[in-house]
PyMOL CGO cylinders between C-alpha atoms (Angstrom):
from pymol import cmd
from pymol.cgo import CYLINDER

trace = [
    CYLINDER, 18.12, -35.16, -34.47, 15.78, -33.58, -32.01, 0.3, 1, 1, 1, 1, 1, 1,
    CYLINDER, 15.78, -33.58, -32.01, 15.31, -35.21, -28.75, 0.3, 1, 1, 1, 1, 1, 1,
    CYLINDER, 15.31, -35.21, -28.75, 11.63, -35.66, -29.70, 0.3, 1, 1, 1, 1, 1, 1,
    CYLINDER, 11.63, -35.66, -29.70, 12.42, -37.72, -32.76, 0.3, 1, 1, 1, 1, 1, 1,
    CYLINDER, 12.42, -37.72, -32.76, 14.95, -39.33, -30.87, 0.3, 1, 1, 1, 1, 1, 1,
    CYLINDER, 14.95, -39.33, -30.87, 12.04, -40.41, -28.35, 0.3, 1, 1, 1, 1, 1, 1,
    CYLINDER, 12.04, -40.41, -28.35, 10.03, -41.50, -31.22, 0.3, 1, 1, 1, 1, 1, 1,
    CYLINDER, 10.03, -41.50, -31.22, 12.43, -43.96, -32.46, 0.3, 1, 1, 1, 1, 1, 1,
    CYLINDER, 12.43, -43.96, -32.46, 13.64, -45.33, -29.07, 0.3, 1, 1, 1, 1, 1, 1,
    CYLINDER, 13.64, -45.33, -29.07, 9.62, -46.03, -28.65, 0.3, 1, 1, 1, 1, 1, 1,
    CYLINDER, 9.62, -46.03, -28.65, 9.72, -48.20, -31.74, 0.3, 1, 1, 1, 1, 1, 1,
    CYLINDER, 9.72, -48.20, -31.74, 12.99, -49.94, -30.62, 0.3, 1, 1, 1, 1, 1, 1,
    CYLINDER, 12.99, -49.94, -30.62, 11.34, -50.68, -27.02, 0.3, 1, 1, 1, 1, 1, 1,
    CYLINDER, 11.34, -50.68, -27.02, 8.01, -52.05, -28.87, 0.3, 1, 1, 1, 1, 1, 1,
    CYLINDER, 8.01, -52.05, -28.87, 10.29, -54.35, -31.01, 0.3, 1, 1, 1, 1, 1, 1,
    CYLINDER, 10.29, -54.35, -31.01, 12.79, -55.33, -27.92, 0.3, 1, 1, 1, 1, 1, 1,
    CYLINDER, 12.79, -55.33, -27.92, 9.43, -56.20, -26.16, 0.3, 1, 1, 1, 1, 1, 1,
    CYLINDER, 9.43, -56.20, -26.16, 8.19, -58.32, -29.10, 0.3, 1, 1, 1, 1, 1, 1,
    CYLINDER, 8.19, -58.32, -29.10, 11.38, -60.11, -29.08, 0.3, 1, 1, 1, 1, 1, 1,
    CYLINDER, 11.38, -60.11, -29.08, 11.31, -61.10, -25.46, 0.3, 1, 1, 1, 1, 1, 1,
    CYLINDER, 11.31, -61.10, -25.46, 7.51, -61.90, -25.51, 0.3, 1, 1, 1, 1, 1, 1,
    CYLINDER, 7.51, -61.90, -25.51, 8.48, -64.62, -28.42, 0.3, 1, 1, 1, 1, 1, 1,
    CYLINDER, 8.48, -64.62, -28.42, 11.72, -65.91, -26.41, 0.3, 1, 1, 1, 1, 1, 1,
    CYLINDER, 11.72, -65.91, -26.41, 9.78, -66.33, -23.34, 0.3, 1, 1, 1, 1, 1, 1,
    CYLINDER, 9.78, -66.33, -23.34, 6.77, -68.01, -25.31, 0.3, 1, 1, 1, 1, 1, 1,
    CYLINDER, 6.77, -68.01, -25.31, 8.86, -70.54, -27.30, 0.3, 1, 1, 1, 1, 1, 1,
    CYLINDER, 8.86, -70.54, -27.30, 11.17, -71.49, -24.50, 0.3, 1, 1, 1, 1, 1, 1,
    CYLINDER, 11.17, -71.49, -24.50, 8.29, -72.23, -22.29, 0.3, 1, 1, 1, 1, 1, 1,
    CYLINDER, 8.29, -72.23, -22.29, 7.05, -74.28, -24.98, 0.3, 1, 1, 1, 1, 1, 1,
    CYLINDER, 7.05, -74.28, -24.98, 10.08, -76.05, -25.69, 0.3, 1, 1, 1, 1, 1, 1,
    CYLINDER, 10.08, -76.05, -25.69, 9.73, -75.00, -29.35, 0.3, 1, 1, 1, 1, 1, 1,
    CYLINDER, 9.73, -75.00, -29.35, 12.85, -72.92, -29.34, 0.3, 1, 1, 1, 1, 1, 1,
    CYLINDER, 12.85, -72.92, -29.34, 15.69, -74.79, -31.07, 0.3, 1, 1, 1, 1, 1, 1,
    CYLINDER, 15.69, -74.79, -31.07, 19.45, -73.67, -31.27, 0.3, 1, 1, 1, 1, 1, 1,
    CYLINDER, 19.45, -73.67, -31.27, 18.87, -72.24, -34.74, 0.3, 1, 1, 1, 1, 1, 1,
    CYLINDER, 18.87, -72.24, -34.74, 15.85, -70.14, -33.81, 0.3, 1, 1, 1, 1, 1, 1,
    CYLINDER, 15.85, -70.14, -33.81, 17.98, -68.92, -30.71, 0.3, 1, 1, 1, 1, 1, 1,
    CYLINDER, 17.98, -68.92, -30.71, 20.95, -68.20, -32.93, 0.3, 1, 1, 1, 1, 1, 1,
    CYLINDER, 20.95, -68.20, -32.93, 18.28, -66.04, -35.17, 0.3, 1, 1, 1, 1, 1, 1,
    CYLINDER, 18.28, -66.04, -35.17, 17.07, -64.18, -32.13, 0.3, 1, 1, 1, 1, 1, 1,
    CYLINDER, 17.07, -64.18, -32.13, 20.37, -63.50, -31.01, 0.3, 1, 1, 1, 1, 1, 1,
    CYLINDER, 20.37, -63.50, -31.01, 21.48, -61.78, -34.33, 0.3, 1, 1, 1, 1, 1, 1,
    CYLINDER, 21.48, -61.78, -34.33, 18.19, -59.92, -34.32, 0.3, 1, 1, 1, 1, 1, 1,
    CYLINDER, 18.19, -59.92, -34.32, 19.09, -58.62, -30.96, 0.3, 1, 1, 1, 1, 1, 1,
    CYLINDER, 19.09, -58.62, -30.96, 22.61, -57.49, -31.99, 0.3, 1, 1, 1, 1, 1, 1,
    CYLINDER, 22.61, -57.49, -31.99, 21.38, -55.51, -35.21, 0.3, 1, 1, 1, 1, 1, 1,
    CYLINDER, 21.38, -55.51, -35.21, 18.44, -53.91, -32.64, 0.3, 1, 1, 1, 1, 1, 1,
    CYLINDER, 18.44, -53.91, -32.64, 21.16, -53.06, -30.29, 0.3, 1, 1, 1, 1, 1, 1,
    CYLINDER, 21.16, -53.06, -30.29, 23.17, -51.74, -32.92, 0.3, 1, 1, 1, 1, 1, 1,
    CYLINDER, 23.17, -51.74, -32.92, 20.52, -49.47, -34.16, 0.3, 1, 1, 1, 1, 1, 1,
    CYLINDER, 20.52, -49.47, -34.16, 19.82, -48.31, -30.83, 0.3, 1, 1, 1, 1, 1, 1,
    CYLINDER, 19.82, -48.31, -30.83, 23.15, -46.90, -30.25, 0.3, 1, 1, 1, 1, 1, 1,
    CYLINDER, 23.15, -46.90, -30.25, 23.35, -45.22, -33.57, 0.3, 1, 1, 1, 1, 1, 1,
    CYLINDER, 23.35, -45.22, -33.57, 19.96, -43.56, -32.60, 0.3, 1, 1, 1, 1, 1, 1,
    CYLINDER, 19.96, -43.56, -32.60, 21.41, -42.48, -29.31, 0.3, 1, 1, 1, 1, 1, 1,
    CYLINDER, 21.41, -42.48, -29.31, 24.56, -41.19, -31.02, 0.3, 1, 1, 1, 1, 1, 1,
    CYLINDER, 24.56, -41.19, -31.02, 22.68, -39.08, -33.31, 0.3, 1, 1, 1, 1, 1, 1,
    CYLINDER, 22.68, -39.08, -33.31, 20.75, -37.59, -30.45, 0.3, 1, 1, 1, 1, 1, 1,
    CYLINDER, 20.75, -37.59, -30.45, 23.63, -36.99, -28.44, 0.3, 1, 1, 1, 1, 1, 1,
    CYLINDER, 23.63, -36.99, -28.44, 25.85, -35.25, -31.38, 0.3, 1, 1, 1, 1, 1, 1,
    CYLINDER, 25.85, -35.25, -31.38, 22.79, -33.57, -33.12, 0.3, 1, 1, 1, 1, 1, 1,
    CYLINDER, 22.79, -33.57, -33.12, 22.81, -35.26, -36.16, 0.3, 1, 1, 1, 1, 1, 1,
    CYLINDER, 22.81, -35.26, -36.16, 20.44, -34.24, -39.03, 0.3, 1, 1, 1, 1, 1, 1,
    CYLINDER, 20.44, -34.24, -39.03, 17.20, -36.26, -39.10, 0.3, 1, 1, 1, 1, 1, 1,
    CYLINDER, 17.20, -36.26, -39.10, 17.25, -36.35, -42.50, 0.3, 1, 1, 1, 1, 1, 1,
    CYLINDER, 17.25, -36.35, -42.50, 20.38, -38.18, -42.36, 0.3, 1, 1, 1, 1, 1, 1,
    CYLINDER, 20.38, -38.18, -42.36, 19.01, -40.63, -39.88, 0.3, 1, 1, 1, 1, 1, 1,
    CYLINDER, 19.01, -40.63, -39.88, 15.89, -41.20, -41.23, 0.3, 1, 1, 1, 1, 1, 1,
    CYLINDER, 15.89, -41.20, -41.23, 16.56, -43.51, -44.05, 0.3, 1, 1, 1, 1, 1, 1,
    CYLINDER, 16.56, -43.51, -44.05, 18.99, -45.40, -42.45, 0.3, 1, 1, 1, 1, 1, 1,
    CYLINDER, 18.99, -45.40, -42.45, 16.85, -45.80, -39.10, 0.3, 1, 1, 1, 1, 1, 1,
    CYLINDER, 16.85, -45.80, -39.10, 13.89, -46.71, -41.35, 0.3, 1, 1, 1, 1, 1, 1,
    CYLINDER, 13.89, -46.71, -41.35, 15.71, -49.38, -43.63, 0.3, 1, 1, 1, 1, 1, 1,
    CYLINDER, 15.71, -49.38, -43.63, 17.40, -51.01, -40.64, 0.3, 1, 1, 1, 1, 1, 1,
    CYLINDER, 17.40, -51.01, -40.64, 14.33, -51.14, -38.27, 0.3, 1, 1, 1, 1, 1, 1,
    CYLINDER, 14.33, -51.14, -38.27, 12.05, -52.40, -41.08, 0.3, 1, 1, 1, 1, 1, 1,
    CYLINDER, 12.05, -52.40, -41.08, 14.86, -55.13, -42.02, 0.3, 1, 1, 1, 1, 1, 1,
    CYLINDER, 14.86, -55.13, -42.02, 14.79, -55.83, -38.51, 0.3, 1, 1, 1, 1, 1, 1,
    CYLINDER, 14.79, -55.83, -38.51, 10.88, -56.36, -38.21, 0.3, 1, 1, 1, 1, 1, 1,
    CYLINDER, 10.88, -56.36, -38.21, 10.73, -58.50, -41.38, 0.3, 1, 1, 1, 1, 1, 1,
    CYLINDER, 10.73, -58.50, -41.38, 13.52, -60.72, -39.90, 0.3, 1, 1, 1, 1, 1, 1,
    CYLINDER, 13.52, -60.72, -39.90, 11.45, -61.16, -36.82, 0.3, 1, 1, 1, 1, 1, 1,
    CYLINDER, 11.45, -61.16, -36.82, 8.31, -61.45, -38.78, 0.3, 1, 1, 1, 1, 1, 1,
    CYLINDER, 8.31, -61.45, -38.78, 9.74, -64.43, -40.93, 0.3, 1, 1, 1, 1, 1, 1,
    CYLINDER, 9.74, -64.43, -40.93, 11.24, -66.12, -37.57, 0.3, 1, 1, 1, 1, 1, 1,
    CYLINDER, 11.24, -66.12, -37.57, 7.68, -65.78, -36.08, 0.3, 1, 1, 1, 1, 1, 1,
    CYLINDER, 7.68, -65.78, -36.08, 6.09, -67.49, -39.25, 0.3, 1, 1, 1, 1, 1, 1,
    CYLINDER, 6.09, -67.49, -39.25, 8.93, -70.17, -39.10, 0.3, 1, 1, 1, 1, 1, 1,
    CYLINDER, 8.93, -70.17, -39.10, 8.20, -70.91, -35.43, 0.3, 1, 1, 1, 1, 1, 1,
    CYLINDER, 8.20, -70.91, -35.43, 4.37, -70.97, -35.80, 0.3, 1, 1, 1, 1, 1, 1,
    CYLINDER, 4.37, -70.97, -35.80, 4.53, -73.37, -38.73, 0.3, 1, 1, 1, 1, 1, 1,
    CYLINDER, 4.53, -73.37, -38.73, 6.86, -75.80, -36.98, 0.3, 1, 1, 1, 1, 1, 1,
    CYLINDER, 6.86, -75.80, -36.98, 4.51, -75.56, -33.61, 0.3, 1, 1, 1, 1, 1, 1,
    CYLINDER, 4.51, -75.56, -33.61, 1.59, -76.31, -35.99, 0.3, 1, 1, 1, 1, 1, 1,
    CYLINDER, 1.59, -76.31, -35.99, 3.24, -79.16, -37.76, 0.3, 1, 1, 1, 1, 1, 1,
    CYLINDER, 3.24, -79.16, -37.76, 4.51, -80.68, -34.43, 0.3, 1, 1, 1, 1, 1, 1,
    CYLINDER, 4.51, -80.68, -34.43, 0.68, -80.16, -32.87, 0.3, 1, 1, 1, 1, 1, 1,
    CYLINDER, 0.68, -80.16, -32.87, -0.65, -81.82, -36.02, 0.3, 1, 1, 1, 1, 1, 1,
    CYLINDER, -0.65, -81.82, -36.02, 1.73, -84.75, -35.75, 0.3, 1, 1, 1, 1, 1, 1,
    CYLINDER, 1.73, -84.75, -35.75, 0.82, -85.29, -32.18, 0.3, 1, 1, 1, 1, 1, 1,
    CYLINDER, 0.82, -85.29, -32.18, -2.84, -85.30, -32.72, 0.3, 1, 1, 1, 1, 1, 1,
    CYLINDER, -2.84, -85.30, -32.72, -2.61, -88.04, -35.38, 0.3, 1, 1, 1, 1, 1, 1,
]
cmd.load_cgo(trace, "trace")
């Protein structure tokens, strides 16, 4: 894997990490972050960290990009989808809570 391609993958992972951090802070501040949500974020972070380790190892070892690309795309997409589902769940919960307090 070339250093340039590794850098691109690391940037994608950095973006995902920033999004995870932002959502964690947001829901922690509003008090809408349950233990279940925290456990899901933790699982997403673990998968994210594992993927970053794979990218770093592939760059160090000079692994062929063709071998890494499919796995990275699959794993990154899955992690991102899990984060989107969590965000949607948290947003729905927040709206329900807000609606119930407005009545």
